N, C-alpha and C positions, 0 to 999 in steps of 0.2 A: 145364401149368406156367404160372403167371401172370407177366406182364411187370412190371418195376419201374415204379412210378407215375411217377417222375421221368424215365423214358425214353419213356413212351408218352403221346401226345396223342390224345385221343379224336376221332372224326370231328366236323367242324364241323357237318355236317348230314346226316341219314340220307337226305334227299331226293336226294342225288347218285347213289344206287345205281341203276344201269340195267343193261340186258341185255348191254352190251359187256363183253368180257373185261377183267379188271383189268390195269393196266400197272405194273410195278415201276420206280421211279425211284431210282437211286443217285445222290445229290446231293452235289457238292462245292461249292467256293467260287464266288461270282459271281452275276450276275443271270440268267444263262441258265437254270439249273434252275427259278427262279421263273416266268420267262416261259413255259417249256414246261409246267409244272404248271398254270399259269393257262389256257393254251390248251386243254389236254386236259380240264380241268374244265369249261370253257365248252362243249366238244363233248360233254359227258356221259360221258366215259370215266373210270372210277374209277382214281385214282392212289394207289398205296401206296408211301410214300417211306421209304427208308433214308438218313438224313442223316448225313454224316461229321462227327464231333465237331470243333469248332474251325474248321470250314470252311463248312458250309451255312448258309443264311439262315433264321432262324426264320419268316419270312413264308411259307415252304412249307406251314406248318400250315393256312393259309387255303384251300388248294386240294387238300389230300390227305385221303383217307379215313382213313388212319392215317399217322403219322410216328414213327419210332423213331430215336434218336440212337445211333450206333455208333462205336467206335474203328476205326482202320484195320485192325487185326488180327483183327476179329471176323467172319471170313468164314463160319464154321460157323453162327453165329447169324443172319447175313444170309440164308443159304440156308434155314434153318429157318423164318424169318419169312415169306419169300416163299412157301414151300410151304404154310404155315398159311393164308395169305391167298388161296391159289389162283392165284398169279402164275406164269404160264408164259412170259411175255415181259417183258423189262426193258431199260433203257437206262442208260448212264453219262453223267452231265451235270455240267459244272462242273470247275473246276481243283482238283487236289490239290497243295498246296504241298510239294514233295518235300523241301525243306530240313527239314521236320518230322521226317523220318526220321533226321536227323543230330543232333537235339537229345538231350541226356543223359536227359531225362525221358520221351522218347517211348515207350519200351517199357512204362512203367508207365501212362501216360495212354491208350495205344492197345494195351493188353495183348492179345496174340493168344489166341484160343481154340485148341482142339486142331486143328481143321481149318485155321485160319490158320497155326498153327505148322508143321503138316505141309506145307502148300502152299508157304510161303515159306522153309522151311528150306534148300532148294537155293540160294536167293539170299543169305540173311543169315547162315546158320549154317555150311553146308558150302562156300559160295562156289564152287559148280560152275556156277552160272548168273549172268550179269551183272545189274545193276540199272538198265539203261536203261529209259526210260519204256515203250517198246513191249514190252519183255520182261516187265516187271511187270504191265502192264495186260492183255497177252495171257494171262498166267497167271491173272489174276482172271476174265477172260471164260471161259476154259476150265473153271475150277472151277464156275462157274454153269451152264455148258452141260452138263457131266458130270452135274449134278444135275437136268437136264431143264428148265433155265430159259434160254431163248434170249436172247442179248444182241443188240439191234439198234441201228443208228445213231440218235442223237437227231434228226438232220436228216430222218429218214424221217417224223417226226411234225410237223415244222415246216420244210419245205423252203424256204420263202420267206425264212428267216433267212440263207441263203447269199447272198453278194453276187454280183450279176450283172456281166458284163464291161462295161467302159467307164469313162468319165471321170465321177467322182462330183461333183466340184466344178466351178464355172465356170472356175476357174483351172487351166490345164493345165501339166504339167511342161515345162520348157524342153528343148531338145536336150541341153544339158549334164546336166540332171537325168535325162533318159532314159538317158544313158550310165551314170549311177550306178545307175539301176534295173536295167539289163541286167547290170551288173557284180555288183550285190547279189543279183540273182536266182540267178546261177551259184553264188555263195558260199553263199547260204542253202540252195539245193538240196543242196549237198554236205554242209553241216552237218546237214540233215535226213536225208540218207542215212546219216550216222553216228549219227543219233538223239541229237544234242547239243542242238539247239534249232531254232527255226523263224524267228527274227528276226535280221536283220543291219542294222547302221547304217553307212552309208558317206558319204564326202564326197570328191569329186574322185577317185573310184575307189580310195579308200583305206578299209580297214575300220577303223571307230572302235570298234565294240563288237559282240560276238556273244552272243546269248542262250544261257545254259546252265541250270544247276539253279536259278538265282535267279529266272527268269521274265522276262517281257517288260518290266514296269515298271522294275525296277532296271537292266535293260540300257539302257533309254532314258534314265534319269536319269544313268547313267554316261557315256553318249555326250554329254549336255549338259555335264557337268563337263569332259570331255576336249576338247570343241570349243566353247569359250565364244562364239566368233563366230557359232555357229549355221549355218543353211543346209544341214544334212545331210539325207540321204534315208534313210527307214526302209523296209525291204523285209521282208515277212512272207509266207511260203509254206507250203504243205503239204509234207510229206515225200514223196519219190518213191515210197515204199512205204506211203503214208498209209492207215491203217485208219480208216475213217470212224466206227467204233464209239467211238473215244476220241481224245483229244488233238488235236482239230480246231482249227486256228488261229482265234483270235478277236480281234476289235478292238472297242472301245467307247469310252465317254466318257473313262475313265481313260487309255487309250492316247493319245488326242488331247491330253489335258491334259498328259501328260508330254512329248509332242513339242513342244507350244506352250511349255512351261516351259523347254525347252532350245533354243528358237528354231529348231526344225527346219522344213524347207520342204516335204517331200514324204512321203506315206505311199503305198506301193504294196503291194497285197495280191494274192493269187492268186484270180482269179475262179472262182466255182463251188465252191470248197473252203475258203472263209473265212467264219466266222460274223460277221455285222455287227449288233452290238447298238445299240439306241437311235439309229437313223440320223439322226433329226431333230436330236437334241442334238449328235451328232458333227459334222454338217454346220454347225451354228451355231458351234461352236468353230473349225472349219476356216476358215469365212468370216471370223470375227473376227481370226484370226491369219494369214490368207493362206497356209494350208497346202493344197497340192494333194493330192487323193486320187484314185487311179486303181486300178481292178481289172483286172488284166492276165492274159493267157493265155500259154502257151508260144509260140503263134503271134505274139503281139504282141512278145514279146522277140526272136524271130527276125527279125521285120521291122525293128524299130528297131536291132538289132545290125547288120543288113545295111546300113541307111541310114548308120550311123556309120562304116562302113569307108571308108578313103581311096580316092579314085578311081584 
């Protein structure tokens, strides 16, 4: 069966074909999928990309052997394409804007095929399974793995993209800000356990905003509107049950721009489990706006929480 011409972009160069096994890249929104595809291409590994419609960056075509644009419900077609290309190993990269699922036109624009309909019917038709991020993405991973396509964490291929522990900026959090970091960490971990969101914004140990279906950026903008004096602390963590195959917390230029716009003072992220995009550009924004960035561990939180206890 031939593929629609408007869906298929031919290989940029046949010279990329090498002996390494092909890797399937299921790409959502953001720069991370492009960075990963570029790195793999430079290493000589053939990348076969399924790009989510209305999400993925067209620049992926520069680094992929093949790229096909799919709707969110076309799970059967995705599996068939990977099998046709000889893909036995794949990874999920980039954000899916879940609010898309609530739009009235979604079902027509991302019309499910039969496999997609059968797979997601318990979630959206029969309502016997919930629609939390972990639940839906685990369902997707299981469908691919049942078809013989192993889903691996994207960070396995680009481990250096995970932020290391320590102070990132010269400016360190003050003791008062450390109290907010510790408080925000506890709240964010609980929100993560419930699979609601990964980001919490606090000031003086008061929760200003919690990330939910809208994503990090609207959460940060809302915090700025609610706290016009600024000075708030943003805490972003992995879920206690974090599956590194998907929905790994990510920060980048847009994150810092939103914090700066709201006059926030601190960004604390979980070390070793947070993707750090464009670190030079992020650091430049942080220095310009005097935003402290720190990558913390559970041990850091325990130590600072102990220090904050009254004598």
